[in-house]
DSSP file (Angstrom, degrees, kcal/mol; ACC not computed):
  #  RESIDUE AA STRUCTURE BP1 BP2  ACC     N-H-->O    O-->H-N    N-H-->O    O-->H-N    TCO  KAPPA ALPHA  PHI   PSI    X-CA   Y-CA   Z-CA
    1    1 A M              0   0    0      0, 0.0     2,-0.1     0, 0.0     0, 0.0   0.000 360.0 360.0 360.0 130.6    0.0    0.0    0.0
    2    2 A P        -     0   0    0      0, 0.0     2,-0.2     0, 0.0     0, 0.0  -0.372 360.0-119.8 -67.3 144.1    1.5    3.4   -0.9
    3    3 A S        -     0   0    0      1,-0.1     2,-0.2    -2,-0.1    15,-0.0  -0.540  28.1-118.4 -83.2 152.3    2.3    5.7    1.9
    4    4 A S        -     0   0    0     -2,-0.2     2,-0.4     1,-0.0    16,-0.2  -0.580  11.5-137.6 -93.0 150.7    0.6    9.1    2.2
    5    5 A L        -     0   0    0     -2,-0.2     2,-0.4    13,-0.1    13,-0.2  -0.875  20.0-151.4-101.4 139.7    2.1   12.5    2.1
    6    6 A Y  E     -A   17   0A   0     11,-3.4    11,-3.0    -2,-0.4     2,-0.5  -0.903   4.7-142.7-115.3 141.1    0.7   15.0    4.6
    7    7 A F  E     -A   16   0A   0     -2,-0.4     2,-0.4     9,-0.2     9,-0.2  -0.878  22.9-178.3-102.2 131.4    0.6   18.8    4.2
    8    8 A Q  E     -A   15   0A   0      7,-3.1     7,-2.5    -2,-0.5     2,-0.5  -0.992  12.9-168.3-133.5 135.7    1.3   20.8    7.3
    9    9 A Q  E     +A   14   0A   0     -2,-0.4     2,-0.4     5,-0.2     5,-0.2  -0.969  16.6 163.6-127.1 118.2    1.3   24.5    7.8
   10   10 A K  E >   -A   13   0A   0      3,-2.2     3,-2.5    -2,-0.5    -2,-0.0  -0.999  67.4  -9.6-134.0 134.0    2.6   25.9   11.1
   11   11 A K  T 3  S-     0   0    0     -2,-0.4    -1,-0.1     1,-0.3     3,-0.1   0.859 128.4 -53.6  50.0  42.8    3.7   29.5   11.8
   12   12 A G  T 3  S+     0   0    0      1,-0.2     2,-0.4    -3,-0.0    -1,-0.3   0.498 113.7 117.0  75.5   2.6    3.4   30.5    8.2
   13   13 A K  E <   -A   10   0A   0     -3,-2.5    -3,-2.2    13,-0.0     2,-0.4  -0.884  53.4-147.3-108.3 136.0    5.7   27.7    7.0
   14   14 A C  E     +A    9   0A   0     -2,-0.4    13,-0.9    -5,-0.2     2,-0.3  -0.793  18.4 177.1-100.5 141.1    4.5   24.9    4.7
   15   15 A R  E     -AB   8  26A   0     -7,-2.5    -7,-3.1    -2,-0.4     2,-0.5  -0.998  19.7-157.2-141.8 145.3    5.8   21.4    4.8
   16   16 A L  E     +AB   7  25A   0      9,-2.2     9,-3.3    -2,-0.3     2,-0.3  -0.989  31.9 168.9-116.3 126.2    5.0   18.2    3.0
   17   17 A F  E     -AB   6  24A   0    -11,-3.0   -11,-3.4    -2,-0.5     2,-0.4  -0.943  33.9-158.0-143.7 162.5    6.0   15.1    4.9
   18   18 A N  E  >> - B   0  23A   0      5,-2.5     5,-1.9    -2,-0.3     4,-0.8  -0.950   8.2-162.9-138.9 114.1    5.7   11.3    5.2
   19   19 A E  T  45S+     0   0    0     -2,-0.4     3,-0.2   -15,-0.2    -1,-0.1   0.882  88.8  52.8 -67.0 -39.0    6.4    9.8    8.6
   20   20 A K  T  45S+     0   0    0      1,-0.2    -1,-0.2   -16,-0.2    -2,-0.0   0.912 118.2  34.6 -65.6 -43.7    7.0    6.3    7.3
   21   21 A L  T  45S-     0   0    0      2,-0.1    -1,-0.2     0, 0.0    -2,-0.2   0.483 105.1-125.5 -90.6  -2.7    9.6    7.2    4.7
   22   22 A K  T  <5 +     0   0    0     -4,-0.8     2,-0.5     1,-0.2    -3,-0.2   0.901  56.8 152.0  58.8  43.7   11.1   10.0    6.9
   23   23 A I  E   < +B   18   0A   0     -5,-1.9    -5,-2.5     2,-0.0     2,-0.4  -0.894  18.8 173.4-106.4 133.7   10.6   12.6    4.1
   24   24 A S  E     -B   17   0A   0     -2,-0.5     2,-0.4    -7,-0.2    -7,-0.2  -0.956   7.2-171.8-139.9 120.3   10.1   16.2    4.9
   25   25 A L  E     -B   16   0A   0     -9,-3.3    -9,-2.2    -2,-0.4     2,-0.1  -0.926  12.9-142.4-115.7 134.9   10.0   18.9    2.2
   26   26 A T  E  >  -B   15   0A   0     -2,-0.4     4,-2.5   -11,-0.2     5,-0.2  -0.366  36.5 -97.8 -83.5 171.1    9.9   22.6    2.8
   27   27 A R  H  > S+     0   0    0    -13,-0.9     4,-2.9     1,-0.2     5,-0.2   0.879 125.8  55.8 -55.6 -39.5    7.9   25.0    0.6
   28   28 A K  H  > S+     0   0    0      1,-0.2     4,-2.1     2,-0.2    -1,-0.2   0.919 109.1  46.0 -60.8 -44.5   11.1   25.8   -1.4
   29   29 A H  H  > S+     0   0    0      2,-0.2     4,-2.4     1,-0.2    -2,-0.2   0.919 112.9  50.2 -63.6 -43.7   11.5   22.0   -2.2
   30   30 A I  H  X S+     0   0    0     -4,-2.5     4,-2.7     1,-0.2    -2,-0.2   0.932 111.1  48.3 -60.7 -47.1    7.8   21.7   -3.1
   31   31 A M  H  X S+     0   0    0     -4,-2.9     4,-2.6     1,-0.2    -1,-0.2   0.893 110.6  51.6 -62.6 -40.1    7.9   24.7   -5.4
   32   32 A T  H  X S+     0   0    0     -4,-2.1     4,-1.6    -5,-0.2    -1,-0.2   0.929 111.5  46.9 -62.6 -44.9   11.1   23.4   -7.1
   33   33 A I  H  X S+     0   0    0     -4,-2.4     4,-2.7     1,-0.2    -2,-0.2   0.923 113.4  48.6 -62.4 -44.8    9.5   20.0   -7.7
   34   34 A L  H  X S+     0   0    0     -4,-2.7     4,-2.8     1,-0.2    -2,-0.2   0.901 107.5  54.9 -63.2 -41.2    6.3   21.6   -9.0
   35   35 A I  H  < S+     0   0    0     -4,-2.6    -1,-0.2     1,-0.2    -2,-0.2   0.873 115.4  39.9 -60.2 -37.1    8.2   23.9  -11.4
   36   36 A I  H  X S+     0   0    0     -4,-1.6     4,-0.6    -5,-0.2    -2,-0.2   0.890 121.1  41.7 -77.7 -40.5    9.9   20.9  -12.9
   37   37 A M  H  X S+     0   0    0     -4,-2.7     4,-3.0    -5,-0.2     5,-0.3   0.819  98.3  69.4 -83.2 -32.5    6.9   18.6  -13.0
   38   38 A I  H  X S+     0   0    0     -4,-2.8     4,-3.0     1,-0.2     5,-0.2   0.919 100.8  46.0 -59.7 -48.6    4.0   20.8  -14.1
   39   39 A P  H  > S+     0   0    0      0, 0.0     4,-2.0     0, 0.0    -1,-0.2   0.891 115.1  49.3 -61.2 -34.8    5.2   21.3  -17.7
   40   40 A I  H  X S+     0   0    0     -4,-0.6     4,-2.0     2,-0.2    -2,-0.2   0.932 113.9  44.7 -66.9 -45.3    5.9   17.6  -18.0
   41   41 A M  H  X S+     0   0    0     -4,-3.0     4,-2.1     2,-0.2    -1,-0.2   0.894 111.3  53.8 -66.9 -39.8    2.5   16.6  -16.6
   42   42 A N  H  X S+     0   0    0     -4,-3.0     4,-0.5    -5,-0.3    -1,-0.2   0.925 110.4  46.4 -60.0 -44.6    0.7   19.2  -18.8
   43   43 A K  H >< S+     0   0    0     -4,-2.0     3,-0.9    -5,-0.2    -1,-0.2   0.904 113.2  49.3 -65.3 -40.5    2.4   17.8  -21.9
   44   44 A A  H 3< S+     0   0    0     -4,-2.0    -1,-0.2     1,-0.2    -2,-0.2   0.814 109.3  53.4 -67.9 -30.3    1.5   14.2  -20.8
   45   45 A N  H 3< S+     0   0    0     -4,-2.1     2,-1.1    -5,-0.1    -1,-0.2   0.493  74.0 114.2 -86.2  -3.2   -2.1   15.1  -20.1
   46   46 A Q    <<  +     0   0    0     -3,-0.9    -3,-0.0    -4,-0.5    -4,-0.0  -0.559  36.3 169.0 -71.2 103.0   -2.8   16.6  -23.5
   47   47 A K        +     0   0    0     -2,-1.1     2,-0.6     2,-0.0    -1,-0.2   0.674  40.9 101.5 -92.7 -18.9   -5.3   14.1  -24.8
   48   48 A T        -     0   0    0     -3,-0.1     2,-0.7     1,-0.0    -2,-0.0  -0.547  51.2-172.2 -72.8 114.4   -6.5   16.0  -27.8
   49   49 A I        -     0   0    0     -2,-0.6     2,-0.3     0, 0.0    -2,-0.0  -0.934   8.2-161.2-108.8 115.6   -4.9   14.5  -30.8
   50   50 A R        -     0   0    0     -2,-0.7     2,-0.3    45,-0.1    -2,-0.0  -0.705  21.8-111.1 -99.0 148.0   -5.5   16.5  -33.9
   51   51 A R        -     0   0    0     -2,-0.3     2,-0.4     1,-0.1    -1,-0.0  -0.559  34.1-118.3 -72.2 134.2   -5.2   15.3  -37.5
   52   52 A N        -     0   0    0     -2,-0.3     2,-0.3     4,-0.1    -1,-0.1  -0.612  35.0-162.6 -73.7 131.5   -2.3   17.0  -39.3
   53   53 A T     >  -     0   0    0     -2,-0.4     4,-2.3     1,-0.1     5,-0.2  -0.759  31.4-117.6-113.2 162.0   -3.7   18.9  -42.3
   54   54 A S  H  > S+     0   0    0     -2,-0.3     4,-2.0     1,-0.2     5,-0.1   0.859 117.5  54.3 -65.0 -33.2   -1.9   20.2  -45.3
   55   55 A Q  H  > S+     0   0    0      2,-0.2     4,-2.3     1,-0.2    -1,-0.2   0.934 108.7  47.0 -64.3 -45.6   -2.9   23.7  -44.2
   56   56 A R  H  > S+     0   0    0      1,-0.2     4,-2.7     2,-0.2     5,-0.2   0.893 110.3  53.4 -64.4 -38.7   -1.3   23.2  -40.8
   57   57 A D  H  X S+     0   0    0     -4,-2.3     4,-2.4     2,-0.2    -1,-0.2   0.898 108.9  49.4 -61.5 -40.5    1.8   21.8  -42.4
   58   58 A L  H  X S+     0   0    0     -4,-2.0     4,-2.1     2,-0.2    -2,-0.2   0.909 111.6  48.5 -64.8 -42.0    2.1   24.9  -44.6
   59   59 A V  H  X S+     0   0    0     -4,-2.3     4,-2.1     2,-0.2    -2,-0.2   0.935 113.2  47.0 -63.8 -46.2    1.7   27.2  -41.6
   60   60 A L  H  X S+     0   0    0     -4,-2.7     4,-2.4     1,-0.2    -2,-0.2   0.895 110.4  53.3 -62.7 -40.1    4.3   25.3  -39.6
   61   61 A D  H  X S+     0   0    0     -4,-2.4     4,-2.3    -5,-0.2    -1,-0.2   0.895 108.2  50.5 -61.3 -40.7    6.6   25.3  -42.6
   62   62 A A  H  X S+     0   0    0     -4,-2.1     4,-2.0     2,-0.2    -1,-0.2   0.897 109.9  49.9 -65.2 -40.4    6.3   29.1  -42.8
   63   63 A V  H  < S+     0   0    0     -4,-2.1    53,-0.3     1,-0.2     5,-0.3   0.916 112.1  48.9 -62.9 -41.9    7.1   29.5  -39.1
   64   64 A C  H  < S+     0   0    0     -4,-2.4    -2,-0.2     1,-0.2    -1,-0.2   0.886 114.9  43.2 -65.3 -40.0   10.1   27.3  -39.5
   65   65 A K  H  < S+     0   0    0     -4,-2.3    -1,-0.2    -5,-0.2    -2,-0.2   0.782 108.9  68.2 -79.1 -26.8   11.4   29.2  -42.6
   66   66 A G  S  < S-     0   0    0     -4,-2.0     2,-0.5    -5,-0.2    -3,-0.0  -0.218  81.5-121.9 -85.9 178.7   10.7   32.7  -41.1
   67   67 A N  S    S-     0   0    0      1,-0.1    65,-0.3    48,-0.1    48,-0.1  -0.851  82.4 -37.3-126.3  94.2   12.4   34.4  -38.3
   68   68 A H  S    S-     0   0    0     -2,-0.5    64,-0.2    46,-0.4    47,-0.2   0.944  86.0-173.3  57.1  53.4    9.8   35.4  -35.6
   69   69 A L  E     -C  114   0B   0     45,-0.6    45,-2.6    -6,-0.2    -1,-0.1  -0.417  20.2-123.2 -78.8 152.3    7.1   36.2  -38.1
   70   70 A S  E  >  -C  113   0B   0     43,-0.2     4,-2.4    -2,-0.1     5,-0.2  -0.407  32.4-102.7 -82.4 168.6    3.8   37.8  -37.2
   71   71 A A  H  > S+     0   0    0     41,-0.6     4,-2.7     1,-0.2     5,-0.1   0.891 124.2  53.1 -60.0 -39.3    0.5   36.1  -38.1
   72   72 A R  H  > S+     0   0    0      2,-0.2     4,-2.2     1,-0.2    -1,-0.2   0.912 109.5  47.5 -63.0 -43.3    0.1   38.5  -41.0
   73   73 A E  H  > S+     0   0    0      2,-0.2     4,-2.0     1,-0.2    -2,-0.2   0.889 112.6  49.1 -65.4 -39.2    3.6   37.7  -42.4
   74   74 A I  H  X S+     0   0    0     -4,-2.4     4,-2.7     2,-0.2     5,-0.2   0.914 109.4  53.0 -65.4 -42.3    2.9   34.0  -42.1
   75   75 A F  H  X S+     0   0    0     -4,-2.7     4,-3.0     1,-0.2     5,-0.2   0.914 108.0  50.7 -57.6 -44.5   -0.5   34.5  -43.9
   76   76 A E  H  X S+     0   0    0     -4,-2.2     4,-0.8     1,-0.2    -1,-0.2   0.898 112.7  46.0 -63.0 -40.9    1.3   36.3  -46.7
   77   77 A L  H  X S+     0   0    0     -4,-2.0     4,-0.5     2,-0.2     3,-0.3   0.935 117.4  42.9 -65.1 -46.0    3.8   33.5  -47.1
   78   78 A V  H >X S+     0   0    0     -4,-2.7     4,-2.5     1,-0.2     3,-1.5   0.905 109.4  55.3 -69.9 -43.0    1.2   30.7  -47.0
   79   79 A S  H 3< S+     0   0    0     -4,-3.0    -1,-0.2     1,-0.3    -2,-0.2   0.705  98.3  64.3 -68.8 -17.1   -1.4   32.4  -49.2
   80   80 A A  H 3< S+     0   0    0     -4,-0.8    -1,-0.3    -3,-0.3    -2,-0.2   0.771 113.7  33.6 -71.1 -25.0    1.3   32.7  -51.9
   81   81 A K  H << S+     0   0    0     -3,-1.5     2,-0.3    -4,-0.5    -2,-0.2   0.803 132.3  11.1 -97.1 -37.2    1.4   28.9  -52.1
   82   82 A K  S  < S-     0   0    0     -4,-2.5     2,-0.5     2,-0.1    -1,-0.3  -1.000  80.6-103.0-147.8 142.0   -2.2   28.0  -51.3
   83   83 A R        +     0   0    0     -2,-0.3     2,-0.3    -3,-0.1    -4,-0.1  -0.527  58.6 150.5 -67.6 118.1   -5.5   29.8  -51.1
   84   84 A M        -     0   0    0     -2,-0.5     2,-0.1    -9,-0.1    -2,-0.1  -0.988  41.7-120.5-152.5 139.4   -6.1   30.2  -47.3
   85   85 A S     >  -     0   0    0     -2,-0.3     4,-1.9     1,-0.1     5,-0.1  -0.387  25.3-117.8 -79.3 160.2   -8.0   32.8  -45.2
   86   86 A F  H  > S+     0   0    0      1,-0.2     4,-2.9     2,-0.2     5,-0.2   0.886 116.1  57.3 -62.0 -38.8   -6.3   34.7  -42.5
   87   87 A G  H  > S+     0   0    0      1,-0.2     4,-2.7     2,-0.2    -1,-0.2   0.886 105.5  49.7 -59.8 -40.2   -8.7   33.1  -40.0
   88   88 A T  H  > S+     0   0    0      2,-0.2     4,-2.2     1,-0.2    -1,-0.2   0.911 111.7  48.1 -65.5 -43.0   -7.5   29.7  -41.0
   89   89 A V  H  X S+     0   0    0     -4,-1.9     4,-2.2     2,-0.2    -2,-0.2   0.938 113.4  47.9 -61.2 -46.5   -3.8   30.7  -40.6
   90   90 A Y  H  X S+     0   0    0     -4,-2.9     4,-2.2     2,-0.2    -2,-0.2   0.914 111.2  49.7 -63.8 -44.2   -4.6   32.2  -37.2
   91   91 A R  H  X S+     0   0    0     -4,-2.7     4,-2.3     1,-0.2    -1,-0.2   0.904 111.3  49.8 -61.3 -41.1   -6.5   29.1  -36.0
   92   92 A N  H  X S+     0   0    0     -4,-2.2     4,-2.7     2,-0.2    -1,-0.2   0.871 108.2  53.0 -67.0 -36.0   -3.7   26.8  -37.1
   93   93 A L  H  X S+     0   0    0     -4,-2.2     4,-2.2     2,-0.2    -1,-0.2   0.918 109.8  49.0 -62.0 -42.6   -1.1   29.0  -35.3
   94   94 A Q  H  X S+     0   0    0     -4,-2.2     4,-2.7     2,-0.2    -2,-0.2   0.916 112.2  47.8 -63.0 -43.0   -3.2   28.7  -32.1
   95   95 A I  H  X S+     0   0    0     -4,-2.3     4,-2.3     2,-0.2     6,-0.2   0.931 111.4  50.1 -63.5 -45.9   -3.5   24.9  -32.5
   96   96 A L  H  <>S+     0   0    0     -4,-2.7     5,-2.6     1,-0.2     6,-1.1   0.873 112.3  48.3 -61.7 -36.9    0.3   24.6  -33.1
   97   97 A E  H ><5S+     0   0    0     -4,-2.2     3,-1.4     4,-0.2    -2,-0.2   0.935 110.8  50.1 -68.2 -45.4    1.0   26.7  -30.0
   98   98 A E  H 3<5S+     0   0    0     -4,-2.7    -2,-0.2     1,-0.3    -1,-0.2   0.866 110.5  50.8 -58.7 -37.4   -1.4   24.6  -27.9
   99   99 A E  T 3<5S-     0   0    0     -4,-2.3    -1,-0.3    -5,-0.2    -2,-0.2   0.483 116.6-115.0 -82.0  -2.4    0.2   21.4  -29.1
  100  100 A G  T < 5S+     0   0    0     -3,-1.4    -3,-0.2    -4,-0.3    -2,-0.1   0.681  82.7 120.7  79.7  17.2    3.7   22.8  -28.2
  101  101 A E  S   <S+     0   0    0     -5,-2.6     2,-0.3    -6,-0.2    -4,-0.2   0.784  79.5  14.7 -82.6 -28.6    4.9   22.9  -31.8
  102  102 A I  S    S-     0   0    0     -6,-1.1     2,-0.4    -9,-0.1    14,-0.2  -0.891  70.8-129.6-138.8 168.1    5.6   26.6  -31.8
  103  103 A V  E     -D  115   0B   0     12,-2.8    12,-2.7    -2,-0.3     2,-0.5  -0.973  15.3-140.6-122.3 136.9    5.9   29.5  -29.2
  104  104 A A  E     -D  114   0B   0     -2,-0.4     2,-0.5    10,-0.2    10,-0.2  -0.837  12.9-158.0 -96.7 133.5    4.1   32.8  -29.4
  105  105 A I  E     -D  113   0B   0      8,-3.6     8,-2.5    -2,-0.5     2,-0.7  -0.953   7.3-147.5-114.2 119.7    6.1   35.9  -28.4
  106  106 A K  E     +D  112   0B   0     -2,-0.5     6,-0.2     6,-0.2    55,-0.0  -0.775  25.2 166.9 -90.6 114.4    4.1   38.9  -27.3
  107  107 A T  E    S-     0   0B   0      4,-1.7    -1,-0.2    -2,-0.7     5,-0.1   0.670  71.6  -0.7-101.9 -21.2    5.9   42.1  -28.3
  108  108 A D  E >  S-D  111   0B   0      3,-1.1     3,-1.7     0, 0.0    -1,-0.3  -0.951  90.2 -86.0-155.6 170.1    3.1   44.5  -27.7
  109  109 A P  T 3  S+     0   0    0      0, 0.0     3,-0.0     0, 0.0    -3,-0.0   0.735 124.7  31.0 -55.2 -25.0   -0.5   44.1  -26.6
  110  110 A E  T 3  S+     0   0    0      1,-0.1     2,-0.4    -4,-0.0    -4,-0.0   0.285 107.7  73.9-118.4  12.1   -1.9   43.4  -30.0
  111  111 A L  E <   - D   0 108B   0     -3,-1.7    -4,-1.7   -41,-0.0    -3,-1.1  -0.981  49.4-174.6-136.2 128.3    1.0   41.6  -31.8
  112  112 A L  E     - D   0 106B   0     -2,-0.4   -41,-0.6    -6,-0.2     2,-0.3  -0.910   8.1-159.1-114.3 145.4    2.4   38.1  -31.5
  113  113 A H  E     -CD  70 105B   0     -8,-2.5    -8,-3.6    -2,-0.4     2,-0.4  -0.917  18.0-134.3-116.5 150.3    5.5   36.7  -33.3
  114  114 A Y  E     -CD  69 104B   0    -45,-2.6   -45,-0.6    -2,-0.3   -46,-0.4  -0.880  18.2-171.3-116.0 140.0    5.9   33.0  -33.7
  115  115 A D  E     - D   0 103B   0    -12,-2.7   -12,-2.8    -2,-0.4   -51,-0.1  -0.975  19.9-162.3-131.0 137.5    9.0   30.9  -33.0
  116  116 A R        +     0   0    0     -2,-0.4     2,-0.8   -53,-0.3    -1,-0.1   0.633  67.4 101.7 -90.8 -17.7    9.8   27.3  -33.8
  117  117 A R        -     0   0    0      1,-0.2     4,-0.1   -14,-0.1    -2,-0.1  -0.583  50.4-179.7 -72.3 110.6   12.7   27.1  -31.4
  118  118 A L        +     0   0    0     -2,-0.8    -1,-0.2     2,-0.1     3,-0.1   0.714  44.1  99.1 -92.4 -23.1   11.1   25.4  -28.4
  119  119 A E  S    S-     0   0    0      1,-0.1     2,-0.2     0, 0.0    -2,-0.0  -0.330  92.8 -85.1 -65.4 151.9   13.9   25.2  -25.9
  120  120 A R  S    S+     0   0    0     19,-0.0    19,-0.4    39,-0.0     2,-0.3  -0.363  71.8 137.4 -62.9 125.0   13.7   27.9  -23.2
  121  121 A H        -     0   0    0     -2,-0.2    39,-0.3    -4,-0.1     2,-0.2  -0.945  42.9-115.2-157.8 173.0   15.4   31.0  -24.4
  122  122 A H  E     -E  135   0C   0     13,-1.0    13,-2.2    15,-0.3     2,-0.3  -0.608  22.3-136.0-115.2 174.0   14.8   34.8  -24.4
  123  123 A H  E     -Ef 134 161C   0     37,-2.0    39,-3.2    11,-0.2     2,-0.4  -0.904   5.2-142.6-133.7 157.8   14.2   37.4  -27.1
  124  124 A L  E     -Ef 133 162C   0      9,-2.8     9,-2.7    -2,-0.3     2,-0.5  -0.962  18.4-162.6-114.4 136.7   15.3   40.9  -28.1
  125  125 A H  E     -Ef 132 163C   0     37,-2.9    39,-1.9    -2,-0.4     2,-0.6  -0.982  12.7-140.7-125.1 122.9   12.6   43.2  -29.6
  126  126 A C  E  >  - f   0 164C   0      5,-2.5     4,-1.5    -2,-0.5    39,-0.2  -0.711   6.2-156.3 -82.3 121.3   13.6   46.3  -31.6
  127  127 A R  T  4 S+     0   0    0     37,-2.9    -1,-0.2    -2,-0.6    38,-0.1   0.740  88.7  47.0 -68.9 -22.8   11.2   49.1  -30.8
  128  128 A K  T  4 S+     0   0    0     36,-0.4    -1,-0.1     1,-0.1    37,-0.1   0.957 126.4  19.1 -86.8 -56.4   11.8   50.9  -34.1
  129  129 A C  T  4 S-     0   0    0      2,-0.1    -2,-0.2     1,-0.0    -1,-0.1   0.643  94.5-129.7 -92.7 -14.9   11.5   48.2  -36.8
  130  130 A G     <  +     0   0    0     -4,-1.5    -3,-0.1     1,-0.2   -23,-0.0   0.443  53.6 148.1  84.6  -0.5    9.6   45.7  -34.7
  131  131 A K        -     0   0    0     -6,-0.1    -5,-2.5     1,-0.0     2,-0.4  -0.328  36.7-144.6 -69.8 152.1   11.9   42.7  -35.5
  132  132 A V  E     -E  125   0C   0    -65,-0.3     2,-0.3   -64,-0.2    -7,-0.2  -0.957  16.3-173.1-119.5 136.8   12.4   40.0  -32.9
  133  133 A F  E     -E  124   0C   0     -9,-2.7    -9,-2.8    -2,-0.4     2,-0.2  -0.939  26.5-114.6-128.1 148.6   15.7   38.2  -32.3
  134  134 A D  E     -E  123   0C   0     -2,-0.3     2,-0.4   -11,-0.2   -11,-0.2  -0.597  27.3-154.9 -74.5 143.2   16.8   35.2  -30.2
  135  135 A V  E     -E  122   0C   0    -13,-2.2     2,-1.3    -2,-0.2   -13,-1.0  -0.990  11.8-139.0-121.6 133.5   19.2   36.1  -27.5
  136  136 A F        +     0   0    0     -2,-0.4   -13,-0.1   -15,-0.1    -2,-0.0  -0.380  51.8 136.4 -94.7  58.5   21.5   33.3  -26.2
  137  137 A V        -     0   0    0     -2,-1.3   -15,-0.3   -15,-0.1    -2,-0.1  -0.904  63.8-104.8 -97.8 128.3   21.4   34.1  -22.5
  138  138 A P        -     0   0    0      0, 0.0     2,-0.2     0, 0.0   -17,-0.1  -0.212  32.6-109.8 -58.4 141.3   21.0   30.8  -20.6
  139  139 A Y        -     0   0    0    -19,-0.4     3,-0.1     1,-0.1   -19,-0.0  -0.494  30.8-152.1 -65.2 136.3   17.6   30.1  -19.1
  140  140 A R    >>  -     0   0    0     -2,-0.2     3,-1.9     1,-0.1     4,-0.6  -0.894  13.9-169.5-119.9 102.7   17.7   30.4  -15.3
  141  141 A P  H 3> S+     0   0    0      0, 0.0     4,-2.2     0, 0.0     3,-0.4   0.723  82.0  76.8 -63.3 -19.1   15.2   28.3  -13.5
  142  142 A E  H 3> S+     0   0    0      1,-0.2     4,-2.8     2,-0.2     5,-0.2   0.783  86.1  62.1 -63.4 -23.1   16.1   30.1  -10.3
  143  143 A F  H <> S+     0   0    0     -3,-1.9     4,-2.3     2,-0.2    -1,-0.2   0.932 106.5  44.7 -62.2 -45.0   13.9   33.0  -11.6
  144  144 A D  H  X S+     0   0    0     -4,-0.6     4,-2.5    -3,-0.4    -2,-0.2   0.926 114.9  48.1 -63.0 -45.8   10.9   30.7  -11.5
  145  145 A I  H  X S+     0   0    0     -4,-2.2     4,-2.5     2,-0.2    -2,-0.2   0.935 113.6  45.9 -62.9 -48.0   11.8   29.3   -8.1
  146  146 A E  H  X S+     0   0    0     -4,-2.8     4,-2.1     1,-0.2    -1,-0.2   0.913 114.8  47.0 -63.7 -43.8   12.4   32.8   -6.6
  147  147 A A  H  X S+     0   0    0     -4,-2.3     4,-2.2    -5,-0.2     6,-0.4   0.888 112.7  50.4 -65.6 -38.5    9.2   34.2   -8.1
  148  148 A A  H  X S+     0   0    0     -4,-2.5     4,-2.8    -5,-0.2    -2,-0.2   0.908 111.1  48.1 -65.7 -42.4    7.2   31.2   -6.9
  149  149 A Q  H  < S+     0   0    0     -4,-2.5    -2,-0.2     1,-0.2    -1,-0.2   0.897 115.5  44.5 -65.5 -39.8    8.5   31.4   -3.4
  150  150 A E  H  < S+     0   0    0     -4,-2.1    -2,-0.2    -5,-0.2    -1,-0.2   0.865 126.6  28.5 -72.3 -36.0    7.8   35.1   -3.2
  151  151 A S  H  < S-     0   0    0     -4,-2.2    -2,-0.2    -5,-0.2    -3,-0.2   0.697  93.9-126.2-101.9 -21.7    4.3   35.0   -4.8
  152  152 A G     <  +     0   0    0     -4,-2.8    -4,-0.1     1,-0.3    -3,-0.1   0.481  63.2 141.1  82.6   1.9    3.0   31.5   -3.9
  153  153 A F        -     0   0    0     -6,-0.4     2,-0.8    -5,-0.2    -1,-0.3  -0.378  57.9-128.4 -71.4 153.4    2.3   31.0   -7.6
  154  154 A I        -     0   0    0     -3,-0.1     2,-0.5    -2,-0.1    -1,-0.1  -0.931  33.9-159.6 -98.0 107.0    2.9   27.6   -9.3
  155  155 A I        +     0   0    0     -2,-0.8  -117,-0.1   -11,-0.2     3,-0.1  -0.772  25.2 173.6 -97.3 126.4    5.1   28.8  -12.2
  156  156 A D        -     0   0    0     -2,-0.5     2,-0.3     1,-0.3    -1,-0.1   0.528  68.3 -11.3-107.8  -8.2    5.4   26.6  -15.2
  157  157 A S        -     0   0    0    -13,-0.1     2,-0.3     2,-0.0    -1,-0.3  -0.974  53.8-150.2-171.0 168.8    7.3   29.0  -17.4
  158  158 A H        -     0   0    0     -2,-0.3     2,-0.4    -3,-0.1   -14,-0.1  -0.986   7.3-151.1-146.7 156.4    8.5   32.5  -17.9
  159  159 A A        -     0   0    0     -2,-0.3     2,-0.5   -39,-0.1   -37,-0.1  -0.995   7.0-168.9-130.7 130.5    9.3   34.8  -20.9
  160  160 A I        -     0   0    0     -2,-0.4   -37,-2.0   -39,-0.3     2,-0.5  -0.980   4.3-178.2-120.1 125.2   11.8   37.6  -21.0
  161  161 A T  E     -f  123   0C   0     -2,-0.5     2,-0.3   -39,-0.2   -37,-0.2  -0.975  14.2-152.2-122.8 116.5   11.9   40.0  -23.9
  162  162 A F  E     -f  124   0C   0    -39,-3.2   -37,-2.9    -2,-0.5     2,-0.4  -0.672  15.1-152.6 -84.1 140.5   14.5   42.7  -23.8
  163  163 A E  E     +f  125   0C   0     -2,-0.3     2,-0.3   -39,-0.2   -37,-0.2  -0.899  38.5  93.0-119.7 147.3   13.6   45.8  -25.7
  164  164 A G  E    S-f  126   0C   0    -39,-1.9   -37,-2.9    -2,-0.4     2,-0.4  -0.940  72.1 -43.6 171.6-150.5   15.7   48.4  -27.4
  165  165 A L        -     0   0    0     -2,-0.3   -39,-0.1   -39,-0.2   -40,-0.0  -0.934  47.6-133.8-113.8 132.2   17.2   49.3  -30.8
  166  166 A C     >  -     0   0    0     -2,-0.4     4,-2.1     1,-0.1     5,-0.2  -0.248  34.9 -97.7 -73.5 170.3   18.8   46.7  -33.1
  167  167 A G  H  > S+     0   0    0      1,-0.2     4,-1.5     2,-0.2     5,-0.1   0.869 122.8  51.0 -58.4 -40.9   22.1   47.4  -34.9
  168  168 A V  H  > S+     0   0    0      1,-0.2     4,-0.9     2,-0.2     3,-0.2   0.936 112.0  46.0 -64.5 -46.7   20.5   48.5  -38.1
  169  169 A C  H  > S+     0   0    0      1,-0.2     4,-1.0     2,-0.2     3,-0.2   0.815 107.4  58.3 -68.7 -30.0   18.1   51.0  -36.4
  170  170 A Q  H  < S+     0   0    0     -4,-2.1     3,-0.3     1,-0.2    -1,-0.2   0.886 106.4  49.3 -63.8 -37.4   21.0   52.4  -34.3
  171  171 A N  H  < S+     0   0    0     -4,-1.5    -1,-0.2    -3,-0.2    -2,-0.2   0.689 104.4  59.3 -76.0 -18.7   22.8   53.3  -37.5
  172  172 A I  H  <        0   0    0     -4,-0.9    -1,-0.2    -3,-0.2    -2,-0.2   0.783 360.0 360.0 -78.9 -28.0   19.8   55.0  -39.0
  173  173 A R     <        0   0    0     -4,-1.0    -1,-0.2    -3,-0.3    -2,-0.1   0.508 360.0 360.0 -39.9 360.0   19.5   57.5  -36.1
């Protein structure tokens, strides 16, 4: 019979423990485990299996060939090859994002750029020309851990977008 874990809160401190196995985890340990496990569990629990369509393949191909393209730019690439509405392109982008095939990068309240690079990384956004670039600063899970401990949130990811002027726009000044 599996042994149970008990949650205990005393004097504002949270602990998860098991008397039989002599395990005692502090809130910091719990948050670290959750930060690691939640994305894995979410991916495993995705039960919706969608049929791959030629339209979705074209949209994914455009994301792969482009560099952080917007939905409008992807639509222009795709519609040059096959007659497809903007709504169809947008719905397929949403499906691909839900399925973890692409990542959406929010650069302003009304504009998303799409990226095929799935490993955790950060971005640079040029305020003048609007282009988005990958920046090769290592992902730091301690940001998630520290924010989770301070806020009580269960954090499953974070996105950092640095803003400024790209090299081309700096030279135009």
